[in-house]
Each structure stands twice: as C-alpha cells, then as structure tokens.
PDB file with one MODEL, atoms N, CA, C and O in Angstrom:
MODEL        1
ATOM      1  N   MET A   1     120.087 -24.854  -3.385  1.00  0.00           N
ATOM      2  CA  MET A   1     119.303 -24.703  -4.374  1.00  0.00           C
ATOM      3  C   MET A   1     119.063 -23.409  -4.710  1.00  0.00           C
ATOM      4  O   MET A   1     119.404 -22.893  -5.774  1.00  0.00           O
ATOM      5  N   LYS A   2     118.425 -22.823  -3.736  1.00  0.00           N
ATOM      6  CA  LYS A   2     117.820 -21.317  -4.215  1.00  0.00           C
ATOM      7  C   LYS A   2     118.815 -20.570  -4.555  1.00  0.00           C
ATOM      8  O   LYS A   2     118.619 -19.773  -5.473  1.00  0.00           O
ATOM      9  N   ARG A   3     120.064 -20.622  -3.950  1.00  0.00           N
ATOM     10  CA  ARG A   3     121.169 -19.522  -4.256  1.00  0.00           C
ATOM     11  C   ARG A   3     121.703 -19.773  -5.558  1.00  0.00           C
ATOM     12  O   ARG A   3     122.155 -18.882  -6.278  1.00  0.00           O
ATOM     13  N   ILE A   4     121.648 -21.072  -5.883  1.00  0.00           N
ATOM     14  CA  ILE A   4     122.183 -21.286  -7.317  1.00  0.00           C
ATOM     15  C   ILE A   4     121.417 -20.752  -8.576  1.00  0.00           C
ATOM     16  O   ILE A   4     121.873 -20.407  -9.665  1.00  0.00           O
ATOM     17  N   LEU A   5     119.848 -20.787  -8.025  1.00  0.00           N
ATOM     18  CA  LEU A   5     118.682 -20.073  -8.925  1.00  0.00           C
ATOM     19  C   LEU A   5     119.057 -18.779  -8.902  1.00  0.00           C
ATOM     20  O   LEU A   5     118.931 -18.175  -9.968  1.00  0.00           O
ATOM     21  N   ILE A   6     119.447 -18.239  -8.054  1.00  0.00           N
ATOM     22  CA  ILE A   6     119.371 -16.854  -7.619  1.00  0.00           C
ATOM     23  C   ILE A   6     120.588 -16.199  -8.791  1.00  0.00           C
ATOM     24  O   ILE A   6     120.448 -15.290  -9.609  1.00  0.00           O
ATOM     25  N   ILE A   7     121.760 -17.037  -8.497  1.00  0.00           N
ATOM     26  CA  ILE A   7     122.739 -16.676  -9.211  1.00  0.00           C
ATOM     27  C   ILE A   7     122.600 -16.855 -10.602  1.00  0.00           C
ATOM     28  O   ILE A   7     122.982 -15.929 -11.318  1.00  0.00           O
ATOM     29  N   ALA A   8     122.059 -18.013 -11.200  1.00  0.00           N
ATOM     30  CA  ALA A   8     121.785 -18.356 -12.647  1.00  0.00           C
ATOM     31  C   ALA A   8     121.094 -17.245 -13.280  1.00  0.00           C
ATOM     32  O   ALA A   8     121.388 -16.884 -14.419  1.00  0.00           O
ATOM     33  N   GLY A   9     119.979 -16.560 -12.425  1.00  0.00           N
ATOM     34  CA  GLY A   9     118.997 -15.576 -13.013  1.00  0.00           C
ATOM     35  C   GLY A   9     119.593 -14.180 -12.987  1.00  0.00           C
ATOM     36  O   GLY A   9     119.216 -13.335 -13.799  1.00  0.00           O
ATOM     37  N   VAL A  10     120.513 -13.922 -12.074  1.00  0.00           N
ATOM     38  CA  VAL A  10     121.520 -12.876 -12.299  1.00  0.00           C
ATOM     39  C   VAL A  10     122.445 -12.709 -13.354  1.00  0.00           C
ATOM     40  O   VAL A  10     122.663 -11.661 -13.962  1.00  0.00           O
ATOM     41  N   ALA A  11     122.990 -13.845 -13.536  1.00  0.00           N
ATOM     42  CA  ALA A  11     123.807 -14.318 -14.884  1.00  0.00           C
ATOM     43  C   ALA A  11     122.997 -13.988 -16.142  1.00  0.00           C
ATOM     44  O   ALA A  11     123.403 -13.165 -16.963  1.00  0.00           O
ATOM     45  N   LEU A  12     121.895 -14.620 -16.265  1.00  0.00           N
ATOM     46  CA  LEU A  12     120.934 -14.632 -17.411  1.00  0.00           C
ATOM     47  C   LEU A  12     120.736 -13.128 -17.492  1.00  0.00           C
ATOM     48  O   LEU A  12     120.934 -12.714 -18.634  1.00  0.00           O
ATOM     49  N   LEU A  13     120.402 -12.188 -16.615  1.00  0.00           N
ATOM     50  CA  LEU A  13     119.808 -11.109 -16.739  1.00  0.00           C
ATOM     51  C   LEU A  13     121.199 -10.294 -17.155  1.00  0.00           C
ATOM     52  O   LEU A  13     121.044  -9.426 -18.015  1.00  0.00           O
ATOM     53  N   LEU A  14     122.305 -10.453 -16.722  1.00  0.00           N
ATOM     54  CA  LEU A  14     123.488  -9.729 -17.115  1.00  0.00           C
ATOM     55  C   LEU A  14     123.820 -10.117 -18.669  1.00  0.00           C
ATOM     56  O   LEU A  14     124.401  -9.236 -19.303  1.00  0.00           O
ATOM     57  N   PHE A  15     123.556 -11.180 -19.266  1.00  0.00           N
ATOM     58  CA  PHE A  15     123.812 -11.638 -20.436  1.00  0.00           C
ATOM     59  C   PHE A  15     123.138 -11.070 -21.437  1.00  0.00           C
ATOM     60  O   PHE A  15     123.642 -10.879 -22.543  1.00  0.00           O
ATOM     61  N   VAL A  16     121.884 -10.741 -21.108  1.00  0.00           N
ATOM     62  CA  VAL A  16     120.749 -10.310 -21.737  1.00  0.00           C
ATOM     63  C   VAL A  16     121.034  -8.739 -22.240  1.00  0.00           C
ATOM     64  O   VAL A  16     121.044  -8.176 -23.335  1.00  0.00           O
ATOM     65  N   VAL A  17     121.287  -8.290 -20.696  1.00  0.00           N
ATOM     66  CA  VAL A  17     121.445  -6.538 -21.017  1.00  0.00           C
ATOM     67  C   VAL A  17     122.843  -6.465 -21.742  1.00  0.00           C
ATOM     68  O   VAL A  17     122.999  -5.709 -22.701  1.00  0.00           O
ATOM     69  N   ILE A  18     123.732  -7.169 -21.323  1.00  0.00           N
ATOM     70  CA  ILE A  18     125.071  -6.716 -22.186  1.00  0.00           C
ATOM     71  C   ILE A  18     124.976  -7.072 -23.762  1.00  0.00           C
ATOM     72  O   ILE A  18     125.461  -6.421 -24.688  1.00  0.00           O
ATOM     73  N   SER A  19     124.216  -8.289 -23.834  1.00  0.00           N
ATOM     74  CA  SER A  19     124.261  -8.700 -25.354  1.00  0.00           C
ATOM     75  C   SER A  19     123.107  -7.842 -26.112  1.00  0.00           C
ATOM     76  O   SER A  19     123.364  -7.522 -27.273  1.00  0.00           O
ATOM     77  N   GLN A  20     122.064  -7.505 -25.652  1.00  0.00           N
ATOM     78  CA  GLN A  20     121.321  -6.760 -26.235  1.00  0.00           C
ATOM     79  C   GLN A  20     121.090  -5.261 -25.558  1.00  0.00           C
ATOM     80  O   GLN A  20     120.021  -5.200 -24.950  1.00  0.00           O
ATOM     81  N   PRO A  21     121.637  -4.408 -25.544  1.00  0.00           N
ATOM     82  CA  PRO A  21     121.033  -3.345 -24.426  1.00  0.00           C
ATOM     83  C   PRO A  21     120.059  -2.459 -25.140  1.00  0.00           C
ATOM     84  O   PRO A  21     119.303  -1.903 -24.343  1.00  0.00           O
ATOM     85  N   LYS A  22     119.877  -2.205 -26.192  1.00  0.00           N
ATOM     86  CA  LYS A  22     118.907  -1.377 -26.726  1.00  0.00           C
ATOM     87  C   LYS A  22     117.237  -1.952 -26.444  1.00  0.00           C
ATOM     88  O   LYS A  22     116.255  -1.276 -26.139  1.00  0.00           O
ATOM     89  N   ASP A  23     117.339  -3.445 -26.671  1.00  0.00           N
ATOM     90  CA  ASP A  23     115.922  -4.018 -26.337  1.00  0.00           C
ATOM     91  C   ASP A  23     115.890  -4.024 -24.780  1.00  0.00           C
ATOM     92  O   ASP A  23     114.917  -3.507 -24.232  1.00  0.00           O
ATOM     93  N   SER A  24     116.781  -4.515 -24.104  1.00  0.00           N
ATOM     94  CA  SER A  24     116.744  -4.455 -22.681  1.00  0.00           C
ATOM     95  C   SER A  24     116.115  -2.818 -21.884  1.00  0.00           C
ATOM     96  O   SER A  24     115.398  -2.727 -20.888  1.00  0.00           O
ATOM     97  N   ALA A  25     116.566  -1.922 -22.559  1.00  0.00           N
ATOM     98  CA  ALA A  25     116.032  -0.655 -22.384  1.00  0.00           C
ATOM     99  C   ALA A  25     114.781  -0.604 -22.748  1.00  0.00           C
ATOM    100  O   ALA A  25     114.006  -0.103 -21.933  1.00  0.00           O
ATOM    101  N   VAL A  26     114.421  -0.926 -23.600  1.00  0.00           N
ATOM    102  CA  VAL A  26     112.965  -0.992 -24.215  1.00  0.00           C
ATOM    103  C   VAL A  26     111.893  -1.818 -23.271  1.00  0.00           C
ATOM    104  O   VAL A  26     110.755  -1.489 -22.936  1.00  0.00           O
ATOM    105  N   GLY A  27     112.657  -3.013 -22.955  1.00  0.00           N
ATOM    106  CA  GLY A  27     111.785  -3.857 -22.027  1.00  0.00           C
ATOM    107  C   GLY A  27     111.573  -2.919 -20.590  1.00  0.00           C
ATOM    108  O   GLY A  27     110.482  -2.862 -20.022  1.00  0.00           O
ATOM    109  N   VAL A  28     112.589  -2.322 -20.186  1.00  0.00           N
ATOM    110  CA  VAL A  28     112.671  -1.808 -18.660  1.00  0.00           C
ATOM    111  C   VAL A  28     111.740  -0.564 -19.044  1.00  0.00           C
ATOM    112  O   VAL A  28     110.878  -0.295 -18.209  1.00  0.00           O
ATOM    113  N   ASN A  29     111.784   0.065 -19.954  1.00  0.00           N
ATOM    114  CA  ASN A  29     110.967   1.241 -20.072  1.00  0.00           C
ATOM    115  C   ASN A  29     109.598   1.077 -20.428  1.00  0.00           C
ATOM    116  O   ASN A  29     108.732   1.917 -20.183  1.00  0.00           O
ATOM    117  N   ASN A  30     109.356  -0.298 -21.162  1.00  0.00           N
ATOM    118  CA  ASN A  30     107.752  -0.729 -21.067  1.00  0.00           C
ATOM    119  C   ASN A  30     107.345  -1.150 -19.688  1.00  0.00           C
ATOM    120  O   ASN A  30     106.279  -0.720 -19.248  1.00  0.00           O
ATOM    121  N   LEU A  31     108.055  -1.913 -18.993  1.00  0.00           N
ATOM    122  CA  LEU A  31     107.293  -2.306 -17.692  1.00  0.00           C
ATOM    123  C   LEU A  31     107.266  -1.129 -16.649  1.00  0.00           C
ATOM    124  O   LEU A  31     106.193  -1.023 -16.056  1.00  0.00           O
ATOM    125  N   LEU A  32     108.274  -0.199 -16.306  1.00  0.00           N
ATOM    126  CA  LEU A  32     108.123   1.025 -15.731  1.00  0.00           C
ATOM    127  C   LEU A  32     106.772   1.871 -16.211  1.00  0.00           C
ATOM    128  O   LEU A  32     105.867   2.301 -15.496  1.00  0.00           O
ATOM    129  N   GLY A  33     106.887   1.944 -17.263  1.00  0.00           N
ATOM    130  CA  GLY A  33     105.455   2.418 -18.206  1.00  0.00           C
ATOM    131  C   GLY A  33     103.952   1.932 -17.409  1.00  0.00           C
ATOM    132  O   GLY A  33     103.006   2.518 -16.885  1.00  0.00           O
ATOM    133  N   GLY A  34     104.387   0.401 -17.682  1.00  0.00           N
ATOM    134  CA  GLY A  34     103.351  -0.457 -16.987  1.00  0.00           C
ATOM    135  C   GLY A  34     102.664  -0.365 -15.571  1.00  0.00           C
ATOM    136  O   GLY A  34     101.497  -0.470 -15.195  1.00  0.00           O
ATOM    137  N   LEU A  35     104.035  -0.092 -14.852  1.00  0.00           N
ATOM    138  CA  LEU A  35     103.760  -0.106 -13.445  1.00  0.00           C
ATOM    139  C   LEU A  35     103.165   1.401 -13.195  1.00  0.00           C
ATOM    140  O   LEU A  35     102.226   1.448 -12.400  1.00  0.00           O
ATOM    141  N   ARG A  36     103.691   2.908 -13.904  1.00  0.00           N
ATOM    142  CA  ARG A  36     102.966   3.909 -13.819  1.00  0.00           C
ATOM    143  C   ARG A  36     101.609   3.866 -13.812  1.00  0.00           C
ATOM    144  O   ARG A  36     100.858   4.423 -13.011  1.00  0.00           O
ATOM    145  N   TYR A  37     101.274   3.053 -14.912  1.00  0.00           N
ATOM    146  CA  TYR A  37      99.717   3.429 -15.513  1.00  0.00           C
ATOM    147  C   TYR A  37      98.862   2.461 -14.557  1.00  0.00           C
ATOM    148  O   TYR A  37      97.672   2.700 -14.353  1.00  0.00           O
ATOM    149  N   GLY A  38      99.524   1.337 -13.967  1.00  0.00           N
ATOM    150  CA  GLY A  38      98.607   0.877 -13.047  1.00  0.00           C
ATOM    151  C   GLY A  38      98.500   1.496 -11.604  1.00  0.00           C
ATOM    152  O   GLY A  38      97.487   1.452 -10.906  1.00  0.00           O
ATOM    153  N   ALA A  39      99.784   2.123 -11.238  1.00  0.00           N
ATOM    154  CA  ALA A  39      99.465   3.222 -10.366  1.00  0.00           C
ATOM    155  C   ALA A  39      98.718   3.982 -10.488  1.00  0.00           C
ATOM    156  O   ALA A  39      98.006   4.038  -9.485  1.00  0.00           O
ATOM    157  N   GLU A  40      98.359   4.911 -11.490  1.00  0.00           N
ATOM    158  CA  GLU A  40      97.604   5.935 -11.817  1.00  0.00           C
ATOM    159  C   GLU A  40      96.120   5.340 -11.728  1.00  0.00           C
ATOM    160  O   GLU A  40      95.175   5.958 -11.236  1.00  0.00           O
ATOM    161  N   GLN A  41      96.056   4.195 -12.211  1.00  0.00           N
ATOM    162  CA  GLN A  41      94.530   3.782 -12.340  1.00  0.00           C
ATOM    163  C   GLN A  41      94.080   3.145 -10.569  1.00  0.00           C
ATOM    164  O   GLN A  41      92.941   3.113 -10.102  1.00  0.00           O
ATOM    165  N   LEU A  42      95.041   2.812 -10.050  1.00  0.00           N
ATOM    166  CA  LEU A  42      94.902   2.158  -8.505  1.00  0.00           C
ATOM    167  C   LEU A  42      94.599   3.823  -7.981  1.00  0.00           C
ATOM    168  O   LEU A  42      93.785   3.909  -7.062  1.00  0.00           O
ATOM    169  N   ILE A  43      95.139   5.020  -8.450  1.00  0.00           N
ATOM    170  CA  ILE A  43      95.125   6.142  -7.591  1.00  0.00           C
ATOM    171  C   ILE A  43      93.805   6.882  -8.039  1.00  0.00           C
ATOM    172  O   ILE A  43      93.328   7.560  -7.128  1.00  0.00           O
ATOM    173  N   ALA A  44      93.198   6.909  -9.061  1.00  0.00           N
ATOM    174  CA  ALA A  44      91.858   7.127  -9.702  1.00  0.00           C
ATOM    175  C   ALA A  44      90.644   6.371  -9.227  1.00  0.00           C
ATOM    176  O   ALA A  44      89.520   6.858  -9.107  1.00  0.00           O
ATOM    177  N   PHE A  45      91.063   4.883  -8.918  1.00  0.00           N
ATOM    178  CA  PHE A  45      89.904   4.507  -8.261  1.00  0.00           C
ATOM    179  C   PHE A  45      89.813   4.791  -6.665  1.00  0.00           C
ATOM    180  O   PHE A  45      88.716   5.041  -6.166  1.00  0.00           O
ATOM    181  N   VAL A  46      90.901   4.750  -5.939  1.00  0.00           N
ATOM    182  CA  VAL A  46      90.823   5.033  -4.401  1.00  0.00           C
ATOM    183  C   VAL A  46      90.105   6.671  -4.793  1.00  0.00           C
ATOM    184  O   VAL A  46      88.953   6.894  -4.420  1.00  0.00           O
ATOM    185  N   ARG A  47      90.692   7.474  -5.365  1.00  0.00           N
ATOM    186  CA  ARG A  47      89.695   8.886  -5.507  1.00  0.00           C
ATOM    187  C   ARG A  47      88.405   8.902  -5.796  1.00  0.00           C
ATOM    188  O   ARG A  47      87.717   9.825  -5.360  1.00  0.00           O
ATOM    189  N   ASN A  48      87.870   7.940  -6.541  1.00  0.00           N
ATOM    190  CA  ASN A  48      86.494   7.873  -6.960  1.00  0.00           C
ATOM    191  C   ASN A  48      85.766   7.299  -5.800  1.00  0.00           C
ATOM    192  O   ASN A  48      84.622   7.687  -5.563  1.00  0.00           O
ATOM    193  N   LEU A  49      86.389   6.332  -4.999  1.00  0.00           N
ATOM    194  CA  LEU A  49      85.670   5.925  -3.920  1.00  0.00           C
ATOM    195  C   LEU A  49      85.555   6.874  -2.592  1.00  0.00           C
ATOM    196  O   LEU A  49      84.674   6.566  -1.790  1.00  0.00           O
ATOM    197  N   PHE A  50      86.277   7.862  -2.337  1.00  0.00           N
ATOM    198  CA  PHE A  50      86.643   8.945  -1.705  1.00  0.00           C
ATOM    199  C   PHE A  50      86.550  10.146  -2.323  1.00  0.00           C
ATOM    200  O   PHE A  50      87.630  10.689  -2.557  1.00  0.00           O
ATOM    201  N   PRO A  51      85.264  10.889  -2.755  1.00  0.00           N
ATOM    202  CA  PRO A  51      85.364  12.097  -3.564  1.00  0.00           C
ATOM    203  C   PRO A  51      85.352  13.044  -2.382  1.00  0.00           C
ATOM    204  O   PRO A  51      84.954  12.722  -1.263  1.00  0.00           O
ATOM    205  N   ARG A  52      85.873  14.373  -2.755  1.00  0.00           N
ATOM    206  CA  ARG A  52      85.595  15.322  -1.820  1.00  0.00           C
ATOM    207  C   ARG A  52      84.567  16.079  -1.782  1.00  0.00           C
ATOM    208  O   ARG A  52      84.438  16.900  -0.874  1.00  0.00           O
TER     209      ARG A  52
ENDMDL
END
C-alpha cells in the first residue's frame, strides 16, 4: 500500500511539473525562499541566545 502511494505521489508530481512548468518553478522558488527565511530566523535566534 505504501509503495502504491509513493508511486502515485511521484506520478502526480511529474504530471504537475510537465503540465505547468512555470507554476511549478514559482512554487519551488517560494518553498526554498520560505525555508531560507526560516533558517535565517533560527540562526538569528540562536545568535541572540549566545551573544559574543
């Protein structure tokens, strides 16, 4: 069952990427930007905990 869900998820992802490449690129860019922002905020938090 798990294998079928993984295959279906990959197939859906490929379908979306192939059928709407520009929208997919924007989505990936937004996702990576959000991850970057979160990492920067985490670094700022840790630096404020342990000032030099």
